[in-house]
PLY file of the C-alpha trace (Angstrom):
ply
format ascii 1.0
element vertex 252
property float x
property float y
property float z
element edge 251
property int vertex1
property int vertex2
end_header
10.56 -183.35 61.81
10.22 -184.30 58.13
9.07 -180.81 57.17
11.89 -179.21 59.13
14.51 -181.36 57.40
12.99 -180.56 54.00
13.01 -176.85 54.85
16.67 -176.84 55.91
17.68 -178.89 52.86
15.79 -176.45 50.62
17.43 -173.47 52.29
20.86 -175.03 51.86
20.28 -175.88 48.21
19.06 -172.36 47.45
22.08 -170.79 49.12
24.34 -173.03 46.99
22.35 -172.55 43.78
24.83 -171.24 41.22
22.26 -169.28 39.24
20.94 -167.51 42.33
24.47 -166.79 43.55
25.49 -165.30 40.19
22.35 -163.18 39.92
22.76 -161.93 43.50
26.40 -161.05 42.80
25.46 -159.10 39.68
22.70 -157.30 41.55
25.15 -156.42 44.32
27.46 -154.84 41.73
24.56 -152.81 40.34
23.57 -151.81 43.86
27.06 -150.58 44.68
27.06 -148.61 41.44
23.72 -147.03 42.37
25.06 -146.01 45.78
27.88 -143.98 44.22
25.72 -140.87 43.62
24.58 -140.97 47.25
28.16 -140.97 48.50
29.07 -138.16 46.11
26.12 -136.00 47.19
26.92 -136.67 50.83
30.48 -135.49 50.32
29.31 -132.30 48.61
28.10 -129.61 51.03
24.73 -128.10 50.24
23.33 -131.10 48.38
19.51 -130.95 48.28
17.96 -133.24 50.87
15.25 -134.20 48.39
17.82 -135.61 45.98
19.43 -137.66 48.73
16.08 -139.09 49.79
15.27 -139.79 46.13
18.46 -141.83 45.69
17.77 -143.74 48.90
14.23 -144.49 47.73
15.50 -145.69 44.36
18.06 -148.04 45.90
15.66 -149.46 48.51
13.03 -149.88 45.79
15.47 -151.88 43.69
16.38 -154.05 46.67
12.73 -154.62 47.55
11.84 -155.47 43.96
14.75 -157.87 43.65
13.50 -159.63 46.78
10.14 -160.20 45.12
11.86 -161.71 42.08
14.08 -163.83 44.32
11.08 -165.16 46.25
9.17 -166.08 43.09
12.10 -167.71 41.34
13.36 -169.56 44.42
9.93 -171.01 45.10
9.47 -172.11 41.50
12.95 -173.56 41.08
12.91 -175.31 44.45
10.07 -177.52 43.21
10.98 -177.83 39.52
14.64 -178.71 40.19
13.62 -181.62 42.41
11.32 -182.93 39.67
13.85 -182.47 36.85
16.69 -184.13 38.75
14.48 -187.00 39.88
15.45 -186.57 43.52
11.80 -186.05 44.36
11.24 -189.77 43.75
13.72 -190.62 46.50
12.05 -188.13 48.83
8.55 -189.36 48.10
9.68 -192.97 48.59
9.90 -192.13 52.27
6.77 -191.59 54.36
6.36 -188.01 53.14
3.07 -186.63 51.89
3.10 -184.37 48.86
1.75 -181.44 50.85
4.56 -181.95 53.37
7.07 -181.85 50.53
5.64 -178.54 49.27
5.42 -177.08 52.76
9.05 -177.93 53.41
10.01 -176.23 50.16
7.94 -173.15 50.99
9.41 -172.84 54.48
12.92 -173.23 53.07
12.27 -170.36 50.67
10.91 -168.24 53.51
14.04 -168.91 55.54
16.07 -167.54 52.64
13.78 -164.52 52.36
13.94 -163.88 56.12
17.71 -163.56 55.82
17.23 -161.29 52.82
14.77 -159.07 54.72
17.23 -158.65 57.59
19.97 -157.69 55.13
17.54 -155.29 53.45
16.77 -153.70 56.81
20.46 -153.25 57.56
20.97 -151.69 54.13
18.01 -149.33 54.58
19.25 -148.15 57.97
22.78 -147.76 56.61
21.61 -145.71 53.63
19.52 -143.40 55.77
22.45 -142.94 58.15
24.83 -142.17 55.28
22.36 -139.78 53.67
21.47 -138.09 56.93
17.80 -139.02 56.48
15.47 -140.44 59.11
12.88 -143.21 58.88
9.80 -141.92 60.66
8.19 -145.37 60.73
8.90 -147.95 63.42
11.14 -150.81 62.36
8.67 -153.68 62.56
6.78 -152.75 59.34
10.12 -152.86 57.51
10.43 -156.50 58.57
6.89 -157.86 58.68
5.48 -156.33 55.49
8.18 -157.64 53.12
8.13 -161.07 54.78
4.38 -161.33 54.22
4.71 -160.02 50.67
7.46 -162.49 49.83
5.40 -165.32 51.33
2.54 -164.32 49.04
4.83 -164.26 46.00
6.28 -167.65 46.95
2.89 -169.28 47.42
1.60 -168.00 44.07
4.75 -169.21 42.31
4.45 -172.61 43.97
0.88 -172.95 42.76
1.77 -172.08 39.17
4.92 -174.21 38.98
2.91 -177.34 39.72
1.41 -176.94 36.25
3.90 -174.99 34.14
7.55 -174.27 33.47
9.34 -172.20 36.16
10.25 -169.48 33.64
6.58 -168.99 32.73
5.71 -169.13 36.41
8.22 -166.40 37.20
6.97 -164.21 34.35
3.32 -164.52 35.40
4.06 -163.75 39.05
6.10 -160.69 38.10
3.30 -159.55 35.79
0.90 -159.80 38.72
3.24 -157.65 40.79
3.40 -155.08 38.00
-0.40 -154.99 37.80
-0.55 -154.47 41.55
1.57 -151.37 41.02
-1.16 -149.91 38.82
-3.88 -150.61 41.39
-4.40 -146.92 42.10
-5.13 -146.22 38.43
-7.97 -148.72 38.17
-11.59 -147.51 37.93
-13.16 -146.93 41.31
-15.64 -149.84 41.00
-12.98 -152.36 39.98
-10.61 -151.10 42.65
-13.24 -151.57 45.34
-14.00 -155.09 44.08
-10.34 -156.09 44.16
-9.91 -154.54 47.59
-12.97 -156.44 48.88
-11.62 -159.78 47.65
-8.00 -159.13 48.58
-7.46 -156.13 50.87
-3.74 -156.93 50.90
-3.42 -156.79 47.09
-1.19 -153.78 47.54
1.38 -156.01 49.24
2.34 -157.24 45.77
3.31 -153.70 44.83
6.78 -152.36 45.59
5.36 -148.82 45.84
3.31 -149.90 48.84
6.44 -150.98 50.68
8.27 -147.78 49.76
5.38 -145.66 51.00
5.49 -147.43 54.35
9.27 -147.14 54.46
9.22 -143.40 53.84
6.26 -142.93 56.18
4.43 -140.88 53.59
1.11 -142.40 54.64
-0.68 -141.13 57.68
0.05 -143.25 60.72
-2.19 -146.32 60.59
-3.55 -147.91 63.76
-2.19 -151.36 64.59
-5.60 -152.88 63.83
-5.37 -151.75 60.20
-1.86 -153.17 59.92
-3.14 -156.41 61.42
-6.02 -156.68 58.94
-3.81 -156.12 55.90
-1.14 -158.55 57.10
-3.69 -161.16 58.15
-5.33 -161.07 54.73
-1.91 -161.37 53.12
-1.05 -164.45 55.18
-4.53 -165.85 54.63
-4.18 -165.65 50.86
-0.68 -167.12 51.07
-2.24 -170.11 52.83
-5.01 -170.29 50.22
-2.50 -170.34 47.37
-0.47 -173.00 49.15
-3.54 -175.20 49.67
-4.38 -174.84 45.98
-0.78 -175.72 45.13
-0.97 -178.84 47.32
-4.19 -179.95 45.62
-2.72 -179.34 42.20
0.54 -181.10 43.05
-1.30 -184.12 44.40
-2.72 -184.84 40.93
0.53 -184.19 39.05
2.48 -187.21 37.77
6.11 -187.19 38.93
0 1
1 2
2 3
3 4
4 5
5 6
6 7
7 8
8 9
9 10
10 11
11 12
12 13
13 14
14 15
15 16
16 17
17 18
18 19
19 20
20 21
21 22
22 23
23 24
24 25
25 26
26 27
27 28
28 29
29 30
30 31
31 32
32 33
33 34
34 35
35 36
36 37
37 38
38 39
39 40
40 41
41 42
42 43
43 44
44 45
45 46
46 47
47 48
48 49
49 50
50 51
51 52
52 53
53 54
54 55
55 56
56 57
57 58
58 59
59 60
60 61
61 62
62 63
63 64
64 65
65 66
66 67
67 68
68 69
69 70
70 71
71 72
72 73
73 74
74 75
75 76
76 77
77 78
78 79
79 80
80 81
81 82
82 83
83 84
84 85
85 86
86 87
87 88
88 89
89 90
90 91
91 92
92 93
93 94
94 95
95 96
96 97
97 98
98 99
99 100
100 101
101 102
102 103
103 104
104 105
105 106
106 107
107 108
108 109
109 110
110 111
111 112
112 113
113 114
114 115
115 116
116 117
117 118
118 119
119 120
120 121
121 122
122 123
123 124
124 125
125 126
126 127
127 128
128 129
129 130
130 131
131 132
132 133
133 134
134 135
135 136
136 137
137 138
138 139
139 140
140 141
141 142
142 143
143 144
144 145
145 146
146 147
147 148
148 149
149 150
150 151
151 152
152 153
153 154
154 155
155 156
156 157
157 158
158 159
159 160
160 161
161 162
162 163
163 164
164 165
165 166
166 167
167 168
168 169
169 170
170 171
171 172
172 173
173 174
174 175
175 176
176 177
177 178
178 179
179 180
180 181
181 182
182 183
183 184
184 185
185 186
186 187
187 188
188 189
189 190
190 191
191 192
192 193
193 194
194 195
195 196
196 197
197 198
198 199
199 200
200 201
201 202
202 203
203 204
204 205
205 206
206 207
207 208
208 209
209 210
210 211
211 212
212 213
213 214
214 215
215 216
216 217
217 218
218 219
219 220
220 221
221 222
222 223
223 224
224 225
225 226
226 227
227 228
228 229
229 230
230 231
231 232
232 233
233 234
234 235
235 236
236 237
237 238
238 239
239 240
240 241
241 242
242 243
243 244
244 245
245 246
246 247
247 248
248 249
249 250
250 251
């Protein structure tokens, strides 16, 4: 009950956060501007299909990447704002454990990201319908993969924000995502080591999501999907546990 109330309160505060609202509005304007070439090419007969797919990939990549930034910043600010405003003292005065406080914050962020993923799915389907393209993949990877990836981003941000400023937390998490994008360029030995420790490391990369979206990979069996997603959730739990341990020793 306590965790559920904290989660709903966190979700409500994030939806009303002026900074997040302004940034989302600006991103929406940029997104509409990016969709203009797609509409123009659609209206012009004989437009190359490859160009249409390229524009769709660019727009969906931007939306996916913005979701990663939103997850990291929301998770960091959800904790830091409570500490800065002092409202955390009122919350902790009740019979609420620190790990329950963090879990409520994390679940509230994931509620926000679940709404975002559904909107992203609607946008992806709309773009493909407008462009006359077809998504060869089933729909569930377009929902489950980004949710797991955003949970991983959120948990990492929550761990870091227990010890540093949210701006630095956001920058470090985004740097980790950028490094994940270069995973394929690492030396073979290092790549195998990283894959052994974290098989779902590619979840931090936007290119991984785009590849799944465009179905450019060979069809993977459900067991392989399950392994990657399970490792992603497992590491999200690990980062949350580390965040709870770190937060327990932090003075409020």
